N, C-alpha and C positions, 0 to 999 in steps of 0.2 A: 503494499500499498504505498502511495505516496503521502507526502508529507502534508499537503495539501487535503489528503483525505482525513487523515488522522485530526486536522484541527477541524475539520466539518465534524466529525466526530466527536469532539470533546466539546465544541461549543454547539452542537444539538445535546447531548446529555445533559450541562448545564441549564440550558435554555429550557429543556423538558423538563426539570426537576422544578425549576423557576414556574412555568406554567400548572404544573401538577400542584403545586402549593398555593398557588395564586398569588406570587409573589411579584410587583412589578419593581421598574428598576430604581424607582423613588423609595421605596420600600426595601429594596437592598442595598441602597447607601444608608439607612437608616438601620438597617440590622449591623452591617458591618463596621459601621460608626459605634455600633453598642457593645463590639466586643475589639472596638479601637483600631478599626481597620479606617483612615481617613480615607475617602476616593469621591469622586464628583459624579452626577448621574452621565453626561457626556463621555467621560471617560471611560467608564463600565458600557456604556452602549458600545462603544467603539470598540473595545475590547472584543464583545462577544461579536459584537457585525464581523470583526476579523478571525475571529478562531486563536488569536494568539496570545495565550496570557500561559505564567506559569502555573506550574501545581502546586504550590503553595496559595497563589490566588484562588483557583477551581477550591481547595481545602476551606480557605477562609469564606469563600461563600457558602459551603454545604454547609461550614459550622453553624455560619450564620443566621442559615434558613431552618437550620434546625434538621438536617437530613443526617441520618447518622449510617446510612449506607447509599451506595449509587449499583443501578442496574446496567451492566456496560452493555447489554442486548437484551432483545423482548423472548430470545428463546431457552 
């Protein structure tokens, strides 16, 4: 799989988790701030649109929205 495909997969995983929990980008900014991670809504929107963000950011987002696990596939 090419890097762009991996980026699309990771982006899809995080966006799906946000959607599943009904969390908007604005709410994500607030939830991240609550755990000490300061970021702006436009910056987060850009990160997710590009699909290029660190594993640290992914875990911070999952922690902030209360996700204790992440499904990598539907299978």
